[in-house]
C-alpha positions as CSV (number, residue, x, y, z in Angstrom):
1,X,96.4,81.1,194.0
2,X,96.7,78.2,191.9
3,X,93.3,77.7,191.0
4,X,93.4,81.1,189.5
5,X,96.0,80.3,188.0
6,X,95.2,77.4,186.2
7,X,91.6,79.4,185.8
8,X,93.8,82.3,184.1
9,X,95.7,79.7,181.8
10,X,92.5,78.1,180.5
11,X,91.4,81.4,179.8
12,X,94.4,82.4,177.9
13,X,94.7,79.3,175.7
14,X,90.9,79.5,175.1
15,X,92.0,83.4,173.3
16,X,94.9,81.6,171.7
17,X,92.6,79.3,170.2
18,X,89.8,82.1,169.1
19,X,93.0,83.8,167.3
20,X,94.0,80.8,165.7
21,X,90.7,79.7,164.2
22,X,89.8,83.5,163.1
23,X,93.6,83.3,161.8
24,X,92.6,79.9,160.0
25,X,89.4,81.4,158.7
26,X,91.1,84.7,157.0
27,X,93.3,82.1,155.2
28,X,90.9,79.6,154.1
29,X,89.0,83.1,152.9
30,X,91.6,84.3,150.5
31,X,91.9,80.6,149.6
32,X,88.6,80.6,148.1
33,X,88.9,84.2,146.7
34,X,91.9,82.9,144.9
35,X,90.3,80.0,143.9
36,X,87.5,81.7,142.4
37,X,89.6,84.1,140.8
38,X,91.5,81.0,139.0
39,X,88.3,79.7,138.0
40,X,87.1,82.6,136.5
41,X,90.4,83.0,134.5
42,X,90.2,79.5,133.3
43,X,86.6,80.1,131.7
44,X,87.6,82.9,129.9
45,X,90.6,81.1,128.9
46,X,88.3,78.2,127.6
47,X,86.1,80.8,125.9
48,X,89.2,82.4,124.4
49,X,90.3,79.4,122.8
50,X,86.9,78.2,121.3
51,X,86.5,81.9,120.3
52,X,89.5,80.9,117.8
53,X,87.3,78.7,115.7
54,X,83.9,81.5,115.5
55,X,83.2,83.3,112.9
56,X,83.9,87.2,113.0
57,X,80.4,88.6,114.1
58,X,81.2,92.2,113.4
59,X,84.1,94.6,112.6
60,X,84.8,98.2,114.2
61,X,87.3,100.9,113.4
62,X,88.5,102.6,116.5
63,X,88.2,106.4,117.1
64,X,90.5,105.9,120.3
65,X,93.3,104.4,121.2
66,X,93.9,101.4,123.9
67,X,97.0,100.4,125.6
68,X,96.3,97.0,127.7
69,X,99.5,96.6,129.0
70,X,99.6,99.4,131.2
71,X,96.5,98.6,133.2
72,X,95.1,95.2,132.2
73,X,92.2,93.9,134.0
74,X,91.0,91.7,131.2
75,X,89.3,88.4,132.2
76,X,93.0,86.6,131.2
77,X,96.1,89.2,132.7
78,X,97.8,89.8,129.7
79,X,95.5,89.1,127.0
80,X,94.3,92.3,126.6
81,X,94.6,93.9,122.6
82,X,95.9,96.9,122.7
83,X,95.1,99.6,119.4
84,X,95.3,102.7,118.0
85,X,93.4,105.3,116.7
86,X,92.1,104.2,113.5
87,X,92.5,100.8,113.4
88,X,90.4,97.9,112.6
89,X,89.0,95.1,115.0
90,X,87.3,91.6,114.4
91,X,85.0,90.6,116.7
92,X,83.8,87.1,117.5
93,X,81.4,87.4,120.8
94,X,80.7,89.5,123.8
95,X,82.1,88.2,126.9
96,X,80.5,90.3,129.6
97,X,79.4,94.0,129.6
98,X,82.9,95.3,130.1
99,X,84.8,92.8,127.5
100,X,84.5,91.5,124.0
101,X,87.0,88.9,122.3
102,X,88.5,89.9,119.2
103,X,91.6,90.7,117.5
104,X,93.3,93.1,115.6
105,X,93.6,93.0,112.2
106,X,96.7,92.6,111.7
107,X,99.5,90.0,110.9
108,X,100.2,87.8,113.9
109,X,97.9,89.2,116.1
110,X,96.1,86.9,118.6
111,X,92.5,86.6,119.6
112,X,92.4,88.6,123.2
113,X,89.9,91.0,125.2
114,X,88.9,94.1,123.6
115,X,87.2,96.8,125.5
116,X,83.6,97.3,125.3
117,X,82.3,101.2,124.8
118,X,80.8,100.6,128.3
119,X,84.6,100.1,129.6
120,X,86.1,102.4,127.7
121,X,83.4,105.4,128.5
122,X,84.4,104.4,132.3
123,X,88.3,105.3,131.1
124,X,87.5,108.1,129.8
125,X,85.2,109.2,132.8
126,X,88.4,108.4,135.3
127,X,90.8,110.4,132.9
128,X,88.7,113.5,133.1
129,X,88.2,113.3,137.1
130,X,92.2,112.6,136.8
131,X,92.3,115.8,134.8
132,X,90.2,118.2,137.0
133,X,92.0,116.8,140.1
134,X,95.1,117.5,138.6
135,X,94.3,120.8,137.3
136,X,93.0,121.7,140.7
137,X,95.6,120.8,142.4
138,X,97.8,123.1,140.0
139,X,95.7,126.0,140.5
140,X,96.4,125.5,144.3
141,X,99.7,125.1,144.1
142,X,100.2,128.2,142.2
143,X,97.9,130.3,144.7
144,X,99.7,129.0,147.5
145,X,99.8,130.4,151.0
146,X,99.2,134.6,151.3
147,X,102.4,134.5,153.7
148,X,104.5,132.8,150.7
149,X,103.8,135.4,148.9
150,X,105.8,138.0,150.7
151,X,108.1,135.2,151.9
152,X,110.0,134.3,148.7
153,X,113.0,132.8,150.7
154,X,110.8,129.6,152.1
155,X,109.2,129.2,148.7
156,X,111.7,125.7,147.9
157,X,109.5,124.6,145.0
158,X,109.4,127.6,142.1
159,X,110.9,130.5,141.5
160,X,109.2,134.0,142.4
161,X,108.9,137.0,140.4
162,X,109.6,140.4,141.9
163,X,108.2,143.7,140.0
164,X,108.0,146.9,141.0
165,X,104.8,148.9,141.2
166,X,104.3,152.7,140.1
167,X,105.2,153.6,144.1
168,X,108.4,152.3,143.7
169,X,107.6,149.0,146.1
170,X,108.6,145.3,145.4
171,X,106.1,143.2,144.6
172,X,106.9,139.2,144.7
173,X,104.4,137.2,143.1
174,X,104.9,133.3,142.1
175,X,105.8,132.5,139.0
176,X,103.4,130.9,136.1
177,X,104.0,127.6,136.1
178,X,103.8,126.1,132.6
179,X,101.7,123.5,132.2
180,X,103.2,120.2,130.6
181,X,100.7,118.0,128.3
182,X,101.8,114.2,128.1
183,X,102.3,112.8,124.7
184,X,100.1,110.0,123.5
185,X,102.0,106.7,124.4
186,X,104.8,108.1,126.1
187,X,102.2,108.9,129.4
188,X,100.7,106.3,131.6
189,X,97.3,106.6,130.4
190,X,95.4,103.5,129.5
191,X,93.0,105.3,127.1
192,X,94.3,108.2,124.6
193,X,91.2,109.9,122.8
194,X,91.3,111.5,119.1
195,X,90.8,115.1,118.4
196,X,87.5,116.2,119.7
197,X,84.9,117.4,116.4
198,X,83.2,120.8,116.6
199,X,80.1,121.7,115.1
200,X,77.7,124.5,115.4
201,X,77.7,128.1,112.8
202,X,80.6,129.0,115.5
203,X,82.5,125.7,115.8
204,X,82.0,125.9,119.8
205,X,79.8,122.9,120.0
206,X,81.6,119.6,120.1
207,X,80.5,116.6,118.9
208,X,80.0,113.6,120.8
209,X,82.5,110.5,118.9
210,X,81.8,107.3,119.7
211,X,85.0,104.8,120.7
212,X,83.8,102.9,117.8
213,X,83.1,103.0,114.0
214,X,81.0,99.5,113.4
215,X,82.4,98.7,109.6
216,X,82.3,95.8,106.7
217,X,84.2,92.3,108.3
218,X,86.2,92.6,105.0
219,X,86.9,96.4,103.6
220,X,85.4,96.8,100.3
221,X,87.8,97.4,97.7
222,X,87.2,100.6,95.1
223,X,89.1,100.8,92.0
224,X,88.9,104.7,90.9
225,X,90.7,106.6,88.0
226,X,91.9,106.5,85.4
227,X,89.1,109.2,84.8
228,X,85.6,109.3,85.0
229,X,83.6,106.0,85.0
230,X,80.9,105.5,81.8
231,X,84.1,106.4,79.0
232,X,86.0,103.5,77.4
233,X,89.5,104.2,78.6
234,X,88.4,104.2,82.5
235,X,85.7,100.9,82.1
236,X,88.3,98.8,80.0
237,X,91.4,99.3,82.6
238,X,89.3,98.7,85.6
239,X,87.7,95.7,83.7
240,X,91.2,94.6,82.8
241,X,92.2,94.8,86.8
242,X,89.0,93.1,88.0
243,X,89.7,89.9,85.8
244,X,93.1,89.5,86.9
245,X,91.9,89.8,90.1
246,X,89.6,86.9,89.4
247,X,92.0,84.6,88.2
248,X,94.2,85.4,90.9
249,X,92.1,85.3,94.0
250,X,89.7,82.2,92.9
251,X,87.9,81.2,95.2
252,X,88.2,83.9,97.9
253,X,86.6,87.1,96.1
254,X,83.5,88.5,95.1
255,X,83.3,91.2,92.6
256,X,79.8,92.7,92.5
257,X,78.7,95.7,90.6
258,X,77.1,98.8,92.6
259,X,74.7,100.8,90.6
260,X,73.3,103.0,93.4
261,X,75.0,106.3,94.8
262,X,76.5,104.6,97.7
263,X,78.0,108.4,98.3
264,X,74.7,109.3,99.7
265,X,75.2,106.5,102.6
266,X,76.6,109.0,105.1
267,X,76.2,108.3,108.5
268,X,74.6,111.2,110.1
269,X,72.1,111.1,107.0
270,X,71.2,107.8,107.2
271,X,70.2,108.2,110.9
272,X,68.2,111.5,111.1
273,X,64.8,111.5,109.2
274,X,64.8,115.1,108.6
275,X,68.1,115.0,106.6
276,X,66.5,111.8,104.9
277,X,63.7,113.6,103.7
278,X,65.8,116.5,102.8
279,X,68.2,114.5,100.5
280,X,65.0,112.4,99.0
281,X,64.1,115.8,97.7
282,X,66.7,117.3,96.2
283,X,68.3,113.9,94.8
284,X,68.1,114.0,91.1
285,X,69.5,110.8,90.3
286,X,67.7,107.5,89.8
287,X,68.8,105.7,93.3
288,X,67.0,107.1,96.1
289,X,67.9,106.6,100.0
290,X,65.7,103.4,100.5
291,X,68.0,101.6,97.7
292,X,71.6,103.3,99.1
293,X,70.4,101.6,102.3
294,X,69.6,98.5,100.8
295,X,73.2,98.3,98.9
296,X,75.1,99.3,102.0
297,X,73.5,96.6,103.7
298,X,74.1,93.9,101.2
299,X,77.7,94.9,101.2
300,X,77.9,94.5,105.1
301,X,76.4,90.9,104.4
302,X,78.6,90.0,101.5
303,X,81.4,91.2,104.0
304,X,81.2,88.6,106.8
305,X,82.2,86.0,104.3
306,X,85.1,86.9,104.9
307,X,86.1,86.7,101.0
308,X,87.6,89.6,99.3
309,X,84.8,92.3,98.1
310,X,85.2,94.5,95.4
311,X,83.2,97.0,94.3
312,X,82.4,98.1,90.7
313,X,80.9,101.3,91.7
314,X,78.5,103.0,88.2
315,X,79.0,106.6,90.5
316,X,82.0,107.1,92.5
317,X,84.8,109.0,90.3
318,X,86.7,110.3,93.9
319,X,87.8,109.3,97.3
320,X,85.9,112.5,98.8
321,X,82.6,110.6,97.7
322,X,83.4,107.7,100.3
323,X,84.8,109.2,103.5
324,X,81.7,110.0,105.6
325,X,80.1,106.4,104.6
326,X,79.7,103.9,107.1
327,X,82.3,101.3,104.3
328,X,85.7,102.5,105.1
329,X,86.8,101.1,101.6
330,X,90.4,100.3,100.6
331,X,90.6,103.2,98.3
332,X,92.7,102.3,94.7
333,X,93.7,105.0,92.2
334,X,95.0,103.6,89.0
335,X,96.7,106.0,87.9
336,X,98.1,107.3,84.5
337,X,100.6,109.6,85.8
338,X,101.2,111.5,82.0
339,X,98.3,113.9,80.4
340,X,99.8,113.1,77.2
341,X,99.3,109.6,77.5
342,X,96.1,109.5,78.4
343,X,95.0,112.0,75.5
344,X,96.6,109.7,73.1
345,X,94.1,106.6,74.8
346,X,91.5,108.9,74.6
347,X,92.1,109.5,70.9
348,X,92.2,106.1,70.0
349,X,88.6,105.2,71.1
350,X,87.5,107.3,68.1
351,X,85.6,110.8,67.9
352,X,82.5,110.0,70.1
353,X,85.4,109.9,73.4
354,X,87.6,112.0,72.0
355,X,84.0,114.6,72.0
356,X,84.6,114.4,75.7
357,X,88.1,114.7,76.4
358,X,88.1,118.1,78.5
359,X,85.6,116.3,81.0
360,X,88.1,113.1,81.5
361,X,90.8,115.3,81.4
362,X,89.6,117.6,84.3
363,X,88.5,114.7,86.2
364,X,92.5,113.1,86.0
365,X,93.4,116.4,87.4
366,X,91.6,116.3,90.1
367,X,92.6,112.7,91.2
368,X,96.0,113.8,90.7
369,X,95.5,117.1,93.0
370,X,94.3,114.5,95.6
371,X,96.3,114.3,98.8
372,X,98.5,110.8,99.4
373,X,96.6,110.5,102.5
374,X,93.6,109.8,101.1
375,X,94.5,106.8,99.1
376,X,95.2,103.1,100.5
377,X,97.0,101.9,97.0
378,X,98.4,104.0,94.2
379,X,98.8,102.1,90.9
380,X,101.6,103.9,89.1
381,X,103.1,101.6,87.3
382,X,103.6,101.9,83.3
383,X,102.1,98.6,82.1
384,X,98.7,97.0,83.4
385,X,100.5,93.9,84.2
386,X,102.9,95.5,86.8
387,X,99.9,97.4,88.1
388,X,97.7,94.2,88.4
389,X,100.8,92.4,90.3
390,X,100.8,95.5,92.5
391,X,97.8,95.5,93.8
392,X,97.4,91.6,94.2
393,X,100.6,91.6,96.6
394,X,98.8,94.3,98.6
395,X,95.5,92.6,98.7
396,X,97.7,89.1,99.9
397,X,99.0,91.2,102.8
398,X,95.3,92.3,103.6
399,X,93.9,88.7,103.6
400,X,97.0,87.2,105.5
401,X,95.5,90.5,108.4
402,X,92.5,89.7,108.4
403,X,92.4,85.6,108.6
404,X,93.5,84.2,112.2
405,X,97.0,82.6,111.7
406,X,96.8,79.0,112.5
407,X,93.1,78.8,112.3
408,X,92.1,75.1,114.5
409,X,89.9,72.5,112.2
410,X,87.2,70.9,113.2
411,X,88.9,67.9,113.9
412,X,91.3,68.9,116.6
413,X,88.8,71.2,118.7
414,X,87.8,68.3,121.4
415,X,90.9,67.2,122.0
416,X,91.5,70.6,123.0
417,X,88.7,71.1,124.7
418,X,89.3,68.1,126.8
419,X,92.5,69.2,127.8
420,X,91.2,72.3,129.3
421,X,88.7,70.4,131.3
422,X,91.7,68.1,132.8
423,X,93.8,71.0,133.8
424,X,90.7,72.6,135.4
425,X,90.1,68.7,137.3
426,X,93.2,68.6,139.0
427,X,93.1,72.4,140.0
428,X,90.4,71.5,141.7
429,X,91.6,68.5,143.5
430,X,94.6,70.7,144.4
431,X,92.4,72.9,146.3
432,X,90.0,70.7,147.8
433,X,93.3,68.7,149.5
434,X,93.8,72.6,150.7
435,X,90.3,73.2,152.2
436,X,90.7,69.5,153.6
437,X,94.2,70.7,155.4
438,X,93.1,73.6,156.9
439,X,89.7,72.0,157.8
440,X,91.7,69.1,159.8
441,X,94.2,72.2,161.6
């Protein structure tokens, strides 16, 4: 018995040792996972810091809203960029298939991680599945158990509806549940989609809207009004604005003339060969679609310098001409609020201009009827100098929003990189000490 007891004791000690080693291996596995997570986050932090010195590769306008604070699974926790529908984002680099590195075009917005279109598509599918599951659950709850329909006293969750049929019998049915719709930003959804566009003759087809539209890195400035381009009053007033902007933003501005009809640069037309051929046949102006496309690419290229880009457009006389293009310009309305003042100005330019007064007055009236939402800036000041100062102050704010605050210089980049490597080395050393301690145990 004694030997048997000793044998069982040894057996018990072996089981205890194996259990301890199993727990030890589980702990070390958790430590390895934690180290891998920290190492990945350190690399992401390093890329995030390095992106502050990188130029803007491209810019996008958002068609969806994203709240990164609700479900932040970005490479660096707390660094996801939140944005609303219609915001503009600057992208410095593509970090991985799910995330870009960039910032929202707004003052005091830091660089962070922006969800890629693939990431947003996954979120959209999850949102659609959740809605389907919720609708199915509501339908099941409304149908209920057949027995519960005839036992209203047991229905604790909702009210019942009692009606009298033609035979004078009571009929008990569950009351209809009212569907609650979560307002954007109030619910717990990370992604909020914009209104779906309908297409087709009957409007029964839903047009697929991408989460982002690629736009110029700096939105080009287009000045419209007070009347038609090509007439002296409009040309002289716009030229005075251009000269003032050139002096105010010297070294930070590009003013370029655009003779092609860029209103033809619609996204659908440029991507559809059949529509492109139709436009080329029906276009009576001198500029063809290829010329327009080259002009659009030139504007995109100019905007990469992150300087203010001002377009002196020969053919743009109404904001609706640019709404469907990919330029997303800053539309400035140079307004003469009093028609009588405009008439006197036209008459002062001689008979040649007075002969075309009706055309100019009708164009001015059409601009005055535009909804305020179509314009970014409305210059309604009485003097041209005050209007110029108004536009310059607005563009100064836009300049501050498009340029990263506290942008690093080349002199302090190496020192900051060294600090990042130094912190990584210290944490790696701590991890190695932990591994050695567990191996000794």
